Wavefront OBJ file of the C-alpha trace (Angstrom):
o trace
v -16.094 143.187 127.981
v -17.292 145.951 130.557
v -17.051 144.969 134.113
v -19.257 146.453 137.114
v -16.492 148.412 138.280
v -16.765 150.565 134.872
v -20.163 151.631 135.968
v -19.707 152.367 139.511
v -18.957 155.749 141.006
v -15.270 156.357 142.564
v -16.782 156.583 145.819
v -18.497 153.329 145.439
v -14.956 151.753 144.222
v -13.232 153.279 147.060
v -15.771 151.778 149.774
v -15.613 148.434 148.140
v -11.807 148.527 148.408
v -11.843 149.467 151.993
v -13.802 146.131 152.434
v -11.283 144.216 150.846
v -12.379 144.013 147.400
v -9.412 143.538 145.263
v -11.500 143.679 141.797
v -12.661 147.383 142.983
v -9.138 148.251 143.625
v -8.182 146.872 140.112
v -11.047 149.160 138.984
v -9.477 152.321 140.331
v -6.090 151.477 139.146
v -7.686 151.124 135.486
v -9.315 154.497 135.748
v -6.237 156.432 137.135
v -3.175 154.394 135.851
v -2.446 156.507 132.722
v -2.990 159.847 134.645
v -0.457 158.548 137.352
v 2.208 157.759 134.620
v 1.878 161.351 133.422
v 1.912 162.877 136.616
v 5.054 160.799 137.388
v 6.459 162.017 133.919
v 5.978 165.566 134.639
v 8.127 165.212 138.090
v 10.713 162.585 137.409
v 11.412 163.373 133.738
v 12.413 159.906 133.144
v 10.161 157.198 131.379
v 11.517 154.085 133.110
v 11.269 156.098 136.435
v 7.811 157.126 135.904
v 6.553 153.527 135.213
v 8.253 152.289 138.676
v 6.966 155.413 140.626
v 3.486 155.048 139.109
v 3.373 151.499 140.075
v 4.759 152.096 143.603
v 2.231 155.131 144.142
v -0.594 152.453 143.744
v 1.020 150.111 145.980
v 1.340 152.761 148.830
v -2.627 153.437 147.921
v -3.438 149.817 148.545
v -1.826 149.764 151.772
v -3.369 152.996 153.099
v -6.827 152.875 151.349
v -8.376 152.148 154.762
v -7.617 155.502 155.974
v -8.651 157.552 153.096
v -11.766 159.445 153.331
v -14.201 158.417 150.634
v -15.543 161.852 150.102
v -12.166 163.201 149.182
v -10.644 163.292 145.842
v -9.073 160.059 144.933
v -6.959 162.010 141.922
v -5.744 164.631 144.325
v -4.398 161.766 146.833
v -2.799 159.901 143.887
v -1.121 163.210 142.758
v 0.210 164.079 146.019
v 1.611 160.592 146.580
v 3.165 160.609 143.186
v 4.653 164.050 143.620
v 6.263 162.901 146.810
v 7.694 159.679 145.343
v 9.129 161.670 142.381
v 10.742 164.137 144.765
v 12.416 161.210 146.460
v 13.479 159.900 143.136
v 14.938 163.185 142.193
v 17.046 163.435 145.394
v 18.572 160.151 144.835
v 19.395 161.098 141.111
v 21.167 164.207 142.347
v 23.147 162.260 144.955
v 24.124 159.701 142.494
v 25.219 162.252 139.717
v 27.248 164.050 142.498
v 29.137 160.696 143.051
v 29.506 159.906 139.244
v 30.590 163.251 138.295
v 34.051 162.743 139.571
v 34.371 159.636 137.357
v 36.390 159.674 134.041
v 34.148 160.286 131.104
v 34.333 156.813 129.720
v 33.179 155.306 133.108
v 29.812 157.188 133.028
v 26.664 155.285 131.836
v 24.997 157.240 128.863
v 21.330 157.391 128.846
v 19.354 155.611 126.244
v 15.984 157.157 127.132
v 14.242 159.786 124.874
v 14.583 163.399 125.886
v 12.188 164.622 128.520
v 10.705 167.242 126.182
v 9.887 164.439 123.536
v 8.367 162.131 126.464
v 6.201 165.030 127.695
v 4.827 165.861 124.146
v 3.977 162.391 123.816
v 2.230 162.324 127.113
v -0.053 165.031 126.391
v -3.780 164.295 125.198
v -3.987 162.847 121.665
v -4.942 165.422 118.956
v -7.833 164.799 116.751
v -7.245 163.313 113.149
v -8.243 166.735 111.722
v -5.424 169.143 110.891
v -3.178 166.611 112.457
v 0.054 168.385 111.387
v -1.001 171.830 112.769
v -2.381 170.078 115.898
v 1.038 168.562 116.545
v 2.931 171.741 116.045
v 0.486 173.543 118.499
v 1.165 170.523 121.065
v 5.069 170.926 120.572
v 4.715 174.852 120.949
v 2.394 174.461 123.924
v 4.563 172.040 125.889
v 7.654 174.259 124.995
v 5.896 176.960 126.788
v 4.867 175.219 129.653
v 8.397 173.782 130.346
v 9.537 177.406 130.618
v 7.353 178.530 133.224
v 8.277 178.583 137.021
v 7.466 175.210 138.497
v 4.581 176.546 140.654
v 2.863 177.835 137.446
v 3.588 175.038 135.401
v 2.215 172.615 138.019
v -1.259 174.352 138.301
v -1.690 174.544 134.247
v -0.953 171.020 134.096
v -3.355 169.965 136.669
v -6.440 172.492 135.533
v -5.798 172.378 131.896
v -4.071 169.254 131.028
v -5.109 166.722 133.477
v -8.630 168.570 133.904
v -8.671 168.497 137.810
v -11.474 170.559 139.380
v -10.427 173.603 141.617
v -11.404 171.321 144.665
v -9.040 168.583 143.556
v -6.171 171.032 142.903
v -6.994 172.592 146.262
v -6.613 169.193 148.069
v -3.704 167.998 145.913
v -1.515 171.227 146.474
v -3.130 171.889 150.139
v -4.029 175.437 149.415
v -7.455 177.332 149.544
v -9.576 177.301 146.351
v -9.261 181.043 146.019
v -5.507 180.685 146.066
v -5.791 177.963 143.237
v -7.900 180.516 141.112
v -5.414 183.335 141.573
v -2.500 181.166 140.886
v -4.057 179.603 137.805
v -5.218 183.177 136.594
v -1.749 184.519 136.773
v -0.030 181.229 135.331
v -2.364 181.330 132.381
v -1.378 185.085 131.752
v 2.261 183.941 131.754
v 1.703 180.828 129.672
v -0.102 183.207 126.986
v 2.859 185.581 126.961
v 5.273 183.006 126.484
v 3.245 181.445 123.641
v 3.165 184.783 121.921
v 6.833 185.034 122.224
v 7.409 181.710 120.658
v 5.041 182.450 117.723
v 6.939 185.521 117.127
v 10.230 183.559 117.030
v 8.901 181.364 114.313
l 1 2 3 4 5 6 7 8 9 10 11 12 13 14 15 16 17 18 19 20 21 22 23 24 25 26 27 28 29 30 31 32 33 34 35 36 37 38 39 40 41 42 43 44 45 46 47 48 49 50 51 52 53 54 55 56 57 58 59 60 61 62 63 64 65 66 67 68 69 70 71 72 73 74 75 76 77 78 79 80 81 82 83 84 85 86 87 88 89 90 91 92 93 94 95 96 97 98 99 100 101 102 103 104 105 106 107 108 109 110 111 112 113 114 115 116 117 118 119 120 121 122 123 124 125 126 127 128 129 130 131 132 133 134 135 136 137 138 139 140 141 142 143 144 145 146 147 148 149 150 151 152 153 154 155 156 157 158 159 160 161 162 163 164 165 166 167 168 169 170 171 172 173 174 175 176 177 178 179 180 181 182 183 184 185 186 187 188 189 190 191 192 193 194 195 196 197 198 199 200 201 202 203
């Protein structure tokens, strides 16, 4: 059953949240949770961590919603919070592995999680039913090429071409001018196109 939150604009939901309406906040979570999970997965490279991080991101948003300017991009704010949480997670992991690296091999815990590459391919938007095999191969090849880009190029490609952020949202998320977003995206796309061509030549 559809709720009123599904028909409201994002600004209306945010204003209701700021008035203490928990149902409106649930509407925001419903709209953005999958995107938050994907963004957490982009940065954490771990499915279980991404689930925890995306939940923690919404907890922080709920605690700070009163300070958010409703005219700004909620998705950009969510991305910035998620990215910062992922950076903290990766820093903790690096410290953890520095400690465990000195242990005998038999005492180290092995990971049963799926490889990061497989997780990311699964997180990309679903292909249509037509030419499914070809579409899946294109998805695999595209993500391989994206993974090989420098981090800054990979980030702007993901935000614009996969998550479909607007230029303004990317500008807010990365805290750079829109002109810089457009320039960075232009060069990132050129690098990606060259890398895809290189991978096609290898097949």
